[in-house]
N, C-alpha and C positions, 0 to 999 in steps of 0.2 A: 504493500500500500504506500501511497504518497500522501503524507500528512503535512498540513500547515499549522503552525502555532502562532497566534497573534500575541506577541509579547515584546516589551521594549527592552528588557534586560536579559540577554541570553546567559548571563553568568549566575543568575539566581539558582539556588539549589534545586527548587522545584522544576525549573525549566531544563536544567541539565539532566536531572533524573528521568524526566519524560523522554528526552531525546535518547538517552542511554537505553531505557526500557524498549523503546520503539526499534532502535537499531539492533538490539539483542534478538529481537523477533523477526529480523529481516526486512523491516520497513525503513523508508527514508523520511526524514522530517526536516522541514525548513522553518527556521524561526524568522518571522517577518515583523519588523518594527511597525506597529500599528499606525503610527503617525506618518510613516513613509508610504502608506498605501493610499491609492487614489481610486475613487469609485467613478465609473463611467456609466451614467444612467441613460444609456441609449435604449430606445424602444426595442423590445424583444431580444436584446443582447446585453444583459447586465454583466459587466466585467469589473475586475479589480486589477489595477496596475501597481507594480512595485518598482520604485526607482525608474519609472517610465516604461517598463515592459509589462505587457499583459500577462497575467497569471493564468495557468490552465493545468489540467491533469490531476488536480487534487481529489483524493477520495474522502478526506475528512479534514475538519479544522478544529483545533483546540483553542478556544478563546481564553487568554489569560490577560484580560483587559484591566488596567489599573483604574482605580476609582476616580482619579482626577481627570481621566479622558473617557469616561463612560459614554457620553453622547456620540463622540466621533467613533469610538471603538465599536459601538453597537451598529452604527451606520455601515462600517466596513464588514462586520459580521453578517448583517442582513444581505449585503451584496453577494457574499459567498453563498448564503442560503438560497437566494433567488437564482443563482447560477447552478443550483442543484447539489452543492457540496454539503455533505452531512456534518452538522455541528455537534460537538460533544455536549455543550449546553446551548440551547437556542437563545437568540437575541431577546425574545419576549420574556423568557424566564429570567435572564440575567437582569433585564430592566426592572422586573418586579422586585428582585432581591436587593437591588441597589437603592430602592426607594424604601427606607425604613418604615415610613408610615403605611405605605401601601402593603408591604409584606406583613406587617402586624395586623392590618385589617383582613387580609386574606386568611391568615392563620386563625384569627379569632372567629371568622365566619365558619370555619370547619371545626371549631370546638377544641382547638389545641391549647395546651396550658401556656399562659403568658403572664408576666408580671402586670399588675394594674398599670394601665398606660393612659395618658391623656394628652391632648393636643389642642392648642388654642392660638388664635392670631393676635388678639388684643392683650397687651401686658397688663391691662386693668383686670383681666380675668385670672391673674396669677394665683390669688388665694383660692379661687374656685377650682382651679386645676390641681393645686396641691391637695386640697380636700378630697378630690375625686380619686386620688391614688392612695388615700389613707393617711395623709399628713406626713410631716417631716419625721425622719430624714427621707429625702427623695434623691433620685438620680436624674440629672438633666443631660440630655444627649443632643448633639447636633445631628440633624438628619443626614448630613453629608460626611460625618466623621468616620474614620477607620482606625483600626489598630489601637483603640483606646484613646485616640486624640479627640478632643471635644466632648469628653464625658466628665461630668462634675458631680461629686457627692455634696449635697447641701444638707447640713445636719439640723438646721433650724428653719422654721417657716420664714423668718426674717431674711436669712441668708439666701434661701431659695428664691424668694421674691426679687432680691437684688440681682441674682444671677439671671433669672428669667428676663427681667427688665433690661439688663445689660445686653443680652443676646438679641432680644427683640428690637432694642434701640439701634443695634447694628444691622437690623433687617435680616437676621439669621433665623432659620426655621429650626425648632427644637421639639423634642418629645420629653415629657416628664413621666417617670416611672417610679413605682414603689421600690424601696431598697430592701433587698432580700438579705437581711442580716445573718440569718442562719447558714447561708452559703459560705460564710467565713472567708470571703475573698477568693473563692475557688469556683471554677466552672468545669464543665465536661464538654470536650470537643468530640463529636461523633462524625466520622468520615463516611459518607454514604456514596456508594457507587452502584448504579443500576438497581436502585430500590433495596439495597442491603447495607447494613452498617458493617463495614469491613475492618474498622479499627476505632478505638476510643482511647482518649487520654484525659487525665485530670490536669488542669492548669491551675497552679496556685500563684496568686499575686505576690509581688515583692513585699517585704516587710513594710507595713504601714500603708499599703496601696490596695484599695478594694478592687482594682481592675486586674484581671488575670492574664492579660495579653503577654505573650512571650516577648514581643518587641519592646515591652516596657519593663523587662527584668523578671518576668514570671518564670516558673519552672514547670516542667511537664513530667508526668509519670503514668505508667500503665494503670488502667482502672477497669474493673468489671462492672458493666452497667446492668441495670435491672431490665426485665422484659418491658416495663412501662416506658423506660427511657429509650429503649431500642425502638419501640413502636412509635413514640413521639418523633424521633429523628426521621424515621422512614416516612411517616405521614407528612411531616414538614416538607421533605424533599419532593414528595409526590404532588402536594398542593401548590408548591412553588413551580413545579414543572422542570426541576433540575435533575439531570442524570448523575452529576457529580457535584457534591457540595459538602461543606462543613456546617454542622448544626451545633450551635453552642447552647448548652442547657445549664440551668442552675437547679440544685436540689433545694426545694423550698418545703415548708411545713405542709403545703397542700399539693405536693407532687412535683414532677419536673416542669419547669417553665422555660420557654424558648427565649433566648436573648437576641439571637441573630442567625440568619441562614446565609452563609458565605458561598458565592458561586465560583470563587477562585481560591480555594483553600490552599494554604502552604503545606508542603509535604515534609519539610525538614524535621519539625518538632515531633510530628506523629510517627514518622518512620523511625526516628531515634528512640522514642518512648516505647514503641510496640515491637520494633524489629521486623515489621512487615514490609513487603515490597508493594507499597500502594501504587507507585508509578506503573509497575507491571500489571496490576489489576485494572488500572484505567486503560492501558493499551489493549488488554484482553477484551475489555468491554467494547472498545472501538472496533476491534476485529469482528466481534460477534454482531454488531449492530449497524456499522456504517454501510449505508447503501445509497447510491446516487438518487437524489431527489427525495429522500426520505426525511423531509422537514416540513413542518406546518407552515413555514414562512414562504416556501416556494410558490411563486405566482401570486402571492397575496400582498406583498409589500409591507 
């Protein structure tokens, strides 16, 4: 098979591992810098050019689109889809997952466990929003934040109101969520591939930090998840429409709650913690499922 990967940094562990796993199985993979791709929106002939040359012959595309370039990256991915190239994750599903508010609304609609969450436009409604999630302490998140950036724990109502007003004063969209104290600064990352949890790890935040992101000094360890946690992760992936994703859960007093569904999960931490060949399992899933034109986006735009 000939596989394209949309990624800006070929040196990242996850990207190198996917190339290595593909080549080990006899496939070729080209890493294409997403921002160097050009879409040619000609009638009946949707094409993608790279450094001025039209791309062709790909059987599958792996989107590893950075959050900061989501709109452009999705436009490029849609162009591949419209040309009949099979995507590991479809553009529509990635778009859902990148919109924190929309993803929470979808998960809530299907009855999945979530922390109490509220959203409002007017900073004058700050007290109302804080009350809706059970009162302080609360977690305030930028809708566009990633890797723990733009996530604030406000321990009192007064401080929460100040943070909300500051963010809204800067015209930044936020979510307000209940603080799951019993999680103890830890979460569970479940890696889902093809409707199955193939690996899980516990991420513990750095000392004094309620955020568990490995990029912020957290640590990772192997963990055995419960049947309910496994089911929650699988259902989250299904309802978001993602073939491959990381589902982040907290253990709360009322069962597992979903914090985020990540459409481009990193592989380094979870492969190190579990000793599993996740990259290989992703390539195997592509082998079993990639077929020309097998995408909901083909012909729809």
